[in-house]
LUMLUMKE-998818 format. One record per atom (N, C-alpha, C, O): x, y, z. Coordinates in steps of 0.02 Angstrom, whole numbers, padded with zeros to 5 digits, always signed. Atoms other than C-alpha are relative to their C-alpha. Layout:
XYZ...
END
This chain:
-00041-00041+00046-09496+02462-00853+00065+00020+00033+00119+00018+00002-00059-00022-00036-09377+02524-00721+00050-00058+00007+00110-00048-00001-00044+00059-00007-09309+02347-00692+00036-00017-00065+00094-00037-00064-00029+00014+00066-09279+02325-00878+00058+00048-00014+00111+00029-00037-00051-00050+00010-09182+02488-00887+00061-00013+00044+00118-00004+00023-00055+00015-00047-09079+02439-00734+00042-00058-00025+00103-00056-00021-00036+00058+00026-09034+02272-00811+00043+00019-00060+00100-00004-00066-00039-00022+00059-08980+02355-00973+00061+00040+00022+00115+00033-00007-00056-00041-00024-08872+02479-00875+00055-00044+00029+00114-00034+00015-00049+00047-00030-08788+02339-00776+00037-00037-00055+00098-00046-00051-00030+00037+00057-08758+02243-00938+00051+00043-00036+00106+00020-00053-00046-00045+00035-08680+02394-01021+00064+00013+00041+00118+00020+00014-00058-00012-00043-08567+02422-00871+00045-00061+00004+00105-00055+00012-00038+00061-00007-08514+02240-00866+00038-00019-00063+00088-00054-00060-00032+00020+00065-08469+02225-01051+00075+00017-00001+00115-00027-00017-00072-00015+00001-08302+02319-01037+00040-00044+00049+00096-00064+00034-00034+00040-00050-08258+02222-00880+00010-00072-00025+00064-00100-00018-00004+00068+00026-08297+02054-00959+00049-00006-00057+00088-00054-00062-00046-00001+00056-08203+02099-01116+00073+00006+00025+00118-00027+00000-00066-00010-00028-08056+02158-01012+00026-00065+00031+00085-00082+00021-00021+00064-00031-08051+01994-00913+00018-00051-00054+00066-00088-00047-00015+00047+00054-08058+01896-01074+00066+00016-00034+00105-00030-00048-00064-00020+00030-07915+01995-01150+00058-00015+00046+00112-00036+00024-00053+00014-00048-07814+01976-00991+00018-00074+00000+00077-00092+00000-00013+00073+00001-07835+01787-00991+00037-00020-00063+00080-00064-00062-00034+00014+00064-07782+01786-01173+00073+00020+00004+00117-00017-00019-00069-00023-00007-07627+01888-01134+00039-00044+00048+00098-00058+00036-00033+00042-00050-07587+01780-00983+00021-00067-00030+00075-00093-00013-00014+00065+00029-07593+01620-01086+00043+00004-00063+00069-00046-00087-00036-00008+00063-07505+01692-01238+00074-00014+00009+00103-00002+00062-00073+00011+00001-07328+01641-01282+00036+00058-00034+00097+00058-00041-00028-00059+00032-07303+01808-01369+00013+00052+00055-00033+00086+00078-00016-00043-00056-07211+01910-01237-00005+00075-00017-00015+00116+00027+00011-00069+00021-07221+02070-01338-00074+00019+00010-00090+00074+00032+00071-00011-00010-07409+02053-01333-00016+00007+00075-00054+00051+00095+00009-00004-00072-07404+02019-01145+00022+00069+00026-00012+00100+00067-00028-00063-00023-07297+02174-01121-00045+00059-00018-00057+00103+00024+00043-00055+00022-07409+02289-01221-00066-00001+00039-00092+00052+00057+00061+00004-00040-07562+02225-01129+00013+00023+00072-00028+00058+00102-00018-00020-00068-07473+02249-00962+00004+00076+00006-00017+00104+00056-00005-00073-00002-07437+02430-01005-00069+00032-00002-00082+00081+00033+00068-00027+00002-07619+02460-01048-00035-00012+00067-00073+00030+00091+00030+00016-00065-07672+02374-00886+00026+00050+00053-00012+00073+00096-00028-00048-00047-07554+02488-00789-00033+00068-00009-00050+00101+00041+00033-00064+00013-07630+02642-00872-00071+00000+00026-00097+00052+00047+00069+00006-00026-07803+02578-00822-00002-00011+00075-00056-00021+00104-00007+00011-00072-07740+02557-00643-00018-00070+00021-00039-00082+00078+00010+00071-00016-07760+02369-00652+00069-00029+00017+00098-00067-00021-00070+00013-00017-07598+02346-00559+00015-00074+00013+00071-00096+00000-00012+00071-00011-07619+02163-00510+00010-00036-00066+00055-00077-00074-00008+00029+00066-07644+02114-00691+00067+00019-00030+00103-00023-00057-00063-00024+00029-07497+02221-00745+00059-00035+00031+00105-00057-00004-00056+00032-00035-07382+02148-00612+00007-00074-00020+00063-00098-00030-00002+00071+00017-07429+01969-00653+00030-00011-00069+00072-00055-00078-00026+00007+00068-07394+01991-00839+00073+00022-00004+00113-00009-00039-00069-00026+00003-07235+02091-00811+00050-00048+00032+00107-00052+00011-00044+00050-00030-07163+01957-00698+00017-00054-00051+00071-00083-00050-00013+00047+00054-07180+01841-00848+00051+00027-00050+00088-00010-00082-00040-00032+00053-07089+01967-00957+00072+00016+00019+00116+00010-00023-00065-00029-00017-06940+02031-00858+00058-00048-00012+00112-00027-00033-00054+00049+00011-06839+01870-00868+00013-00009-00075+00070-00013-00097-00006+00010+00073-06875+01846-01053+00032+00060-00034+00071+00053-00081-00025-00061+00031-06835+02028-01093+00070+00020+00022+00098+00068-00004-00065-00018-00026-06671+02029-00998+00051+00007-00057+00061-00039-00096-00049-00013+00052-06539+02107-01111-00030+00030-00063+00007+00048-00109+00033-00028+00060-06668+02172-01237-00016+00073+00011-00003+00101+00065+00017-00071-00004-06728+02348-01273-00061+00013+00044-00076+00070+00061+00059-00007-00043-06884+02315-01166+00015-00016+00073-00028-00010+00116-00017+00024-00067-06791+02253-01013-00007+00055+00053-00036+00044+00106+00000-00055-00049-06772+02421-00926-00071+00022+00017-00089+00028+00076+00068-00024-00011-06951+02480-00948-00043-00052+00035-00082-00035+00080+00041+00053-00030-07028+02312-00903+00016-00008+00074-00029-00020+00115-00020+00007-00070-06928+02302-00741-00026+00057+00042-00050+00047+00098+00025-00058-00037-06974+02478-00688-00076-00003+00008-00102+00010+00062+00073+00005-00004-07158+02452-00729-00022-00054+00049-00073-00048+00082+00016+00053-00048-07158+02291-00628+00006+00027+00071-00037+00016+00113-00009-00030-00067-07089+02384-00478-00056+00049+00016-00083+00050+00071+00052-00049-00011-07215+02525-00500-00069-00033+00009-00110-00008+00048+00064+00036-00007-07360+02402-00519-00008-00025+00072-00061-00019+00102+00002+00023-00069-07316+02326-00351-00007+00058+00049-00043+00053+00099+00005-00059-00043-07295+02499-00275-00072+00026+00001-00099+00040+00054+00069-00026+00004-07465+02558-00337-00050-00048+00032-00104-00028+00054+00043+00051-00033-07539+02396-00270+00013-00004+00075-00015-00047+00109-00018-00006-00071-07465+02443-00100+00036-00061+00027+00033-00074+00087-00044+00054-00021-07352+02291-00096+00071+00030+00001+00110+00019-00045-00061-00040-00002-07206+02397-00039+00064-00041+00009+00118-00021-00012-00059+00044-00008-07090+02254+00009+00022-00026-00068+00081-00025-00085-00016+00024+00067-07101+02179-00165+00024+00056-00045+00073+00047-00082-00020-00055+00043-07090+02348-00250+00071+00023+00018+00111+00038-00027-00067-00020-00021-06936+02393-00147+00053-00046-00028+00106-00024-00050-00047+00049+00027-06851+02234-00202+00009+00009-00075+00066+00005-00100-00005-00010+00073-06892+02265-00386+00033+00066-00017+00071+00071-00065-00032-00065+00013-06841+02448-00377+00076-00007+00010+00115+00020-00029-00071+00010-00012-06674+02396-00302+00032-00040-00057+00088-00026-00078-00023+00039+00058-06656+02267-00440+00012+00047-00059+00061+00040-00096-00005-00047+00057-06686+02407-00565+00061+00045+00006+00102+00048-00039-00054-00050-00003-06566+02539-00498+00069-00032+00008+00120+00000-00005-00064+00036-00001-06432+02408-00467+00022-00019-00071+00080-00015-00089-00014+00021+00069-06445+02348-00646+00009+00060-00047+00049+00058-00093-00003-00060+00042-06470+02522-00720+00014+00062+00044-00031+00103+00052-00014-00056-00046-06382+02647-00603-00008+00068-00032-00019+00118+00003+00010-00064+00036-06394+02783-00736-00058-00005-00049-00060+00031-00099+00056+00012+00045-06553+02721-00815-00051+00056-00002-00047+00103+00038+00052-00051+00011-06701+02823-00874-00042+00010+00063-00065+00066+00077+00045-00004-00058-06799+02784-00715+00039-00006+00067+00009-00018+00119-00040+00011-00060-06654+02776-00590-00020+00046+00057-00024+00025+00115+00020-00048-00052-06706+02934-00497-00066-00021+00033-00070-00022+00095+00066+00019-00027-06887+02877-00476+00005-00067+00036-00028-00076+00087-00007+00066-00033-06835+02699-00433+00029+00007+00070+00005-00024+00117-00030-00010-00066-06725+02757-00291-00048+00036+00048-00052+00019+00107+00047-00035-00043-06857+02877-00227-00057-00046+00023-00069-00052+00083+00057+00042-00019-07004+02756-00232+00019-00061+00041-00021-00086+00079-00024+00054-00042-06900+02618-00158-00003+00021+00073-00031-00014+00115-00001-00025-00069-06872+02721-00001-00068+00023+00023-00087+00010+00081+00065-00026-00021-07043+02803+00000-00050-00056+00013-00094-00050+00056+00043+00057-00013-07129+02635-00011+00013-00030+00069-00033-00046+00106-00017+00025-00067-07035+02574+00143-00024+00049+00054-00043+00028+00108+00026-00050-00046-07083+02738+00227-00075-00011+00012-00098-00010+00069+00072+00011-00007-07267+02707+00192-00015-00065+00037-00068-00071+00068+00009+00065-00030-07246+02529+00256+00031-00005+00070+00029-00057+00102-00036+00000-00064-07150+02579+00413-00048-00018+00057-00103+00009+00061+00045+00024-00054-07223+02491+00568-00008+00050+00057+00028+00099+00061+00011-00041-00058-07291+02569+00726+00061-00002+00047+00098-00051+00046-00060-00004-00041-07159+02624+00854+00012-00059+00046+00069-00077+00059-00009+00054-00047-07192+02479+00973+00022-00065-00033+00040-00113+00001-00020+00060+00036-07151+02352+00837+00074+00004-00022+00106+00055-00014-00068+00001+00025-06984+02300+00763+00009+00052-00055-00033+00058-00100-00010-00058+00044-06911+02448+00667+00050-00013-00057+00078+00035-00084-00046+00016+00056-06805+02357+00537-00022+00035-00064+00020+00063-00100+00026-00033+00060-06917+02425+00399+00011+00075+00001+00022+00106-00051-00010-00072-00006-06899+02602+00466+00073+00018-00016+00086+00066-00052-00070-00011+00016-06709+02592+00460+00013-00010-00074+00053+00027-00104-00008+00013+00072-06721+02521+00284-00026+00060-00040+00005+00080-00089+00028-00058+00035-06832+02666+00230+00047+00060+00004+00059+00094-00046-00047-00056-00008-06710+02795+00301+00061-00010-00044+00085+00036-00076-00058+00014+00041-06565+02709+00215-00011+00011-00074+00031+00040-00109+00016-00009+00071-06650+02706+00045-00012+00073-00018+00010+00097-00070+00014-00070+00014-06712+02885+00057+00063+00043+00005+00072+00090-00034-00062-00038-00005-06543+02949+00113+00044-00012-00061+00077+00034-00085-00037+00015+00061-06462+02860-00034-00028+00039-00059+00009+00064-00101+00032-00040+00052-06589+02944-00148+00024+00073+00003+00040+00102-00048-00023-00069-00008-06539+03115-00077+00073+00008-00020+00092+00058-00049-00070-00002+00018-06356+03075-00101+00010-00002-00076+00053+00033-00103-00007+00008+00073-06379+03023-00283-00034+00056-00039-00011+00076-00093+00039-00049+00038-06508+03153-00333-00018+00060+00045-00076+00071+00060+00012-00056-00046-06487+03308-00222-00041+00057-00030-00066+00100+00007+00038-00054+00032-06574+03420-00350-00068-00024-00025-00103+00013-00060+00065+00026+00022-06727+03311-00379-00057+00040+00030-00051+00067+00085+00058-00036-00026-06897+03392-00360-00035-00040+00056-00081-00014+00088+00029+00042-00053-06939+03249-00239+00042+00003+00064+00026-00032+00112-00042-00007-00059-06804+03300-00115-00040+00022+00062-00031-00008+00115+00039-00019-00060-06928+03391+00002-00041-00058+00028-00046-00066+00089+00039+00057-00024-07039+03236+00010+00044-00051+00036+00025-00078+00087-00046+00048-00030-06890+03125+00048+00024+00025+00067+00027-00014+00115-00024-00028-00064-06825+03242+00183-00054-00003+00053-00041-00021+00111+00055+00002-00048-06995+03256+00266-00013-00071+00024-00026-00082+00084+00010+00070-00018-07014+03067+00263+00054-00022+00050+00040-00057+00099-00055+00019-00045-06842+03046+00345-00012+00030+00069-00002-00004+00119+00014-00031-00065-06889+03171+00483-00053-00039+00038-00046-00051+00098+00054+00037-00033-07049+03075+00519+00024-00069+00023+00005-00092+00077-00026+00066-00018-06958+02908+00520+00047+00006+00061+00045-00037+00105-00044-00010-00057-06826+02976+00639-00039+00014+00063-00021-00008+00118+00044-00013-00058-06963+03041+00753-00031-00065+00026-00040-00074+00086+00029+00064-00019-07038+02867+00753+00052-00040+00041+00034-00072+00091-00053+00035-00037-06871+02793+00808+00012+00033+00067+00025-00001+00117-00008-00036-00062-06854+02928+00940-00056-00016+00049-00044-00026+00108+00057+00017-00042-07028+02891+01005+00009-00070+00030-00008-00081+00088-00012+00067-00026-06982+02708+01022+00050+00002+00057+00041-00032+00108-00050-00007-00053-06829+02757+01124-00031+00034+00062-00015+00015+00119+00034-00033-00055-06937+02874+01229-00043-00050+00039-00044-00049+00100+00041+00050-00032-07057+02731+01264+00042-00050+00039+00022-00071+00094-00045+00045-00036-06912+02618+01312+00027+00033+00064+00029+00002+00117-00025-00036-00059-06841+02751+01429-00055+00007+00053-00041+00000+00112+00056-00007-00047-07013+02778+01506-00013-00066+00036-00031-00067+00095+00009+00066-00030-07027+02591+01535+00051-00012+00056+00033-00035+00110-00052+00006-00052-06862+02590+01630-00017+00045+00060-00009+00025+00118+00018-00047-00053-06919+02742+01729-00056-00029+00044-00054-00025+00105+00057+00029-00037-07081+02656+01778+00020-00060+00042-00011-00073+00094-00025+00058-00039-06984+02503+01839+00036+00022+00063+00043-00017+00110-00032-00027-00059-06892+02614+01961+00060-00040+00022+00106-00052-00017-00056+00038-00028-06776+02514+02074-00014-00075+00000+00018-00114+00035+00017+00072+00001-06855+02346+02032+00058-00040-00031+00075-00031-00089-00056+00043+00022-06713+02220+02020+00059+00041-00028+00090+00020-00076-00057-00040+00022-06584+02358+02001-00020+00073-00011-00078+00091-00002+00012-00072+00010-06567+02543+01961-00023+00012-00072+00018+00025-00116+00028-00011+00066-06682+02564+01812-00002+00074-00018-00010+00091-00077-00003-00071+00015-06675+02753+01828+00062+00017-00040+00060+00058-00086-00061-00011+00037-06496+02749+01767-00008-00025-00072+00017+00006-00119+00013+00026+00068-06551+02642+01619-00044+00047-00040-00033+00058-00099+00044-00049+00034-06688+02768+01579+00040+00060-00024+00030+00085-00079-00042-00058+00018-06559+02908+01579+00043-00016-00060+00048+00025-00106-00044+00020+00056-06441+02814+01463-00038-00005-00065-00015+00019-00117+00041+00007+00061-06578+02769+01338-00021+00068-00026-00017+00081-00086+00022-00067+00021-06644+02948+01336+00058+00041-00027+00050+00076-00077-00059-00038+00023-06470+03023+01317+00022-00024-00070+00040+00016-00113-00018+00027+00066-06431+02907+01171-00048+00022-00054-00028+00036-00110+00051-00021+00049-06594+02953+01086+00012+00074-00019+00006+00092-00078-00014-00070+00014-06551+03139+01101+00063+00007-00043+00065+00048-00089-00063-00002+00040-06376+03107+01033-00013-00022-00072+00014+00009-00118+00013+00026+00067-06442+03006+00886-00047+00044-00040-00040+00051-00101+00051-00040+00035-06589+03121+00845-00009+00068+00035-00060+00080+00067+00001-00063-00038-06548+03295+00912-00054+00050-00020-00067+00097+00017+00052-00047+00022-06686+03382+00812-00070-00029+00004-00117-00003-00025+00065+00033-00006-06828+03266+00858-00050+00043+00040-00030+00080+00085+00053-00036-00036-06993+03339+00917-00010-00028+00071-00045+00001+00111+00006+00031-00066-06978+03222+01068+00058+00017+00046+00063-00010+00101-00059-00016-00040-06817+03299+01133-00019+00029+00068+00012+00011+00119+00020-00030-00063-06905+03403+01266-00024-00053+00049-00006-00051+00108+00024+00054-00044-06993+03249+01336+00057-00044+00024+00057-00066+00082-00058+00041-00019-06830+03152+01336+00040+00036+00054+00061+00004+00103-00039-00037-00049-06740+03290+01432-00037+00004+00067-00006+00001+00120+00039-00002-00062-06882+03303+01558+00003-00068+00035+00005-00071+00097-00003+00067-00030-06877+03115+01584+00068-00010+00034+00072-00042+00087-00066+00005-00031-06690+03126+01618+00001+00037+00067+00027+00012+00117+00003-00038-00062-06721+03262+01748-00038-00038+00054-00015-00042+00111+00040+00038-00048-06856+03158+01833+00037-00062+00025+00034-00078+00085-00036+00061-00019-06749+03002+01831+00059+00017+00047+00072-00019+00095-00055-00021-00044-06601+03094+01907-00026+00018+00070+00006+00002+00120+00031-00018-00064-06715+03162+02043-00018-00063+00040-00003-00068+00100+00019+00062-00035-06785+02990+02085+00061-00039+00023+00061-00067+00078-00062+00034-00017-06611+02916+02084+00032+00032+00062+00055-00003+00107-00028-00037-00057-06550+03051+02204-00041-00013+00063-00014-00024+00117+00045+00008-00057-06701+03033+02317+00007-00068+00034-00002-00074+00094-00005+00068-00026-06672+02846+02337+00072-00020+00015+00085-00078+00033-00070+00016-00011-06483+02856+02356+00017-00007+00074-00020+00017+00117-00025+00002-00069-06387+02814+02513+00025+00070+00018+00039+00111-00026-00016-00067-00023-06342+02965+02618+00066+00026-00029+00072+00085-00045-00066-00022+00025-06161+02968+02558-00002+00024-00072+00042+00061-00094+00004-00019+00070-06218+02991+02377-00051+00055-00014-00052+00082-00069+00055-00046+00012-06364+03109+02400+00024+00069-00025-00003+00096-00073-00023-00067+00019-06267+03273+02390+00023+00001-00073+00003+00045-00112-00025+00004+00070-06178+03221+02229-00057-00006-00050-00057+00027-00101+00053+00012+00048-06335+03159+02146-00051+00057-00003-00079+00071-00056+00045-00059+00004-06442+03308+02194+00033+00057-00039-00002+00097-00071-00035-00049+00042-06308+03418+02117-00010-00015-00074-00016+00031-00115+00013+00020+00068-06331+03319+01958-00071+00020-00021-00083+00039-00078+00070-00021+00013-06518+03355+01971-00001+00074-00016-00035+00095-00064-00001-00072+00011-06483+03541+01983+00031+00017-00068+00006+00059-00105-00032-00011+00065-06366+03535+01833-00049-00017-00057-00053+00019-00107+00048+00021+00051-06499+03443+01734-00057+00051-00005-00081+00065-00060+00053-00050-00001-06630+03570+01787+00020+00063-00038-00017+00088-00080-00023-00061+00034-06527+03719+01729+00006-00011-00075-00011+00034-00114-00005+00017+00071-06494+03634+01563-00070-00001-00031-00080+00024-00087+00068+00007+00026-06680+03596+01541-00033+00068-00009-00061+00082-00062+00035-00064+00005-06746+03771+01578+00036+00047-00049+00005+00092-00078-00035-00039+00049-06610+03847+01471-00023-00018-00071-00030+00026-00114+00023+00022+00065-06669+03743+01324-00075+00012-00010-00097+00026-00066+00073-00005+00005-06856+03756+01363-00027+00046+00055-00061+00022+00101+00023-00045-00053-06892+03911+01468-00076+00004+00007-00101+00018+00061+00073-00003-00003-07077+03905+01424-00031-00070-00006-00086-00078-00032+00023+00070+00006-07094+03716+01435-00066-00012+00037-00080+00018+00089+00061+00019-00035-07261+03640+01478+00015-00040+00063-00030-00053+00104-00020+00036-00061-07163+03543+01609+00035+00046+00050+00064+00022+00099-00039-00047-00041-07091+03701+01689-00019-00005+00074+00025-00005+00117+00021+00002-00070-07194+03691+01848+00026-00063+00035+00051-00060+00091-00026+00063-00029-07146+03509+01877+00075+00004+00009+00102-00018+00060-00073-00007-00004-06964+03549+01841+00019+00046+00058+00067+00032+00095-00014-00047-00055-06967+03697+01962-00009-00033+00068+00030-00020+00114+00012+00035-00063-07039+03587+02100+00058-00048+00016+00079-00054+00074-00058+00045-00009-06899+03461+02074+00060+00041+00023+00097+00020+00067-00057-00043-00017-06772+03603+02083-00004+00022+00074+00046+00019+00109+00008-00024-00069-06842+03670+02248+00017-00054+00050+00050-00040+00101-00014+00055-00046-06832+03500+02331+00074-00018-00002+00106-00027+00050-00070+00020+00007-06660+03458+02261+00046+00052+00033+00096+00034+00064-00042-00054-00027-06589+03627+02314+00007-00006+00076+00060+00010+00103-00002+00006-00073-06632+03593+02496+00048-00054+00023+00071-00053+00080-00043+00056-00019-06525+03435+02494+00073+00011-00017+00116-00031-00001-00069-00012+00020-06368+03514+02424+00034+00048+00049+00008+00102+00063-00038-00041-00047-06240+03582+02546+00032+00060-00035+00043+00059-00095-00036-00059+00024-06158+03753+02526-00038+00038-00055-00007+00069-00098+00039-00039+00048-06301+03829+02424-00044+00049+00038-00082+00087+00008
END
């Protein structure tokens, strides 16, 4: 008896799915693009985004210049976005806001274009082309729609993306630092990379680590310098130390920084 009831339940659950698949195939094969479009909208509402996107791709070219062109293009972009195909959705969103800069969905198209690239942004150790693209799209959204209710989300996303770029720079600087004097003065390279990161992203949460790395690199550089350069370079260490503790008096690196200062101070004349 239980098995019979279970079979009936499965059958009842499958009926809507089977009917839906049959209707989708009918819409897919139909030459009536209005029918395809209406079915695609229903599929989107049912969160069947792959079906919606497939049908809408058939429609957008045919509808170009018609009263359905704008909505079909936006829904195609949103279907790809909801399906987490952010590269495709970004391309369609850009197509939309380029074609309809003052369109009904222009604000949302610009926002979701950038936010999709933000969601798709790669890990810091990978190529960051997508991250720069996300920042560019989100910044354009802020420029065009500064009063949008999505401004806080866009700003927060930009901050996170900038932190990701800063972290990549921090990792690069740390790599140079770890190489030391191997095949050249890599400490100087570490300093330059870290300084550029601070200049580009002055409000990053990694700024303290970048400044500490600069202090450590200057110390190592001074320690390994020829005698004629030691005094000058240890003075640079002291300058860097004073700047660091002024910015971060309660830093978790304070003890390490103080130890560097004590050693550097002993090597500087007239102090």
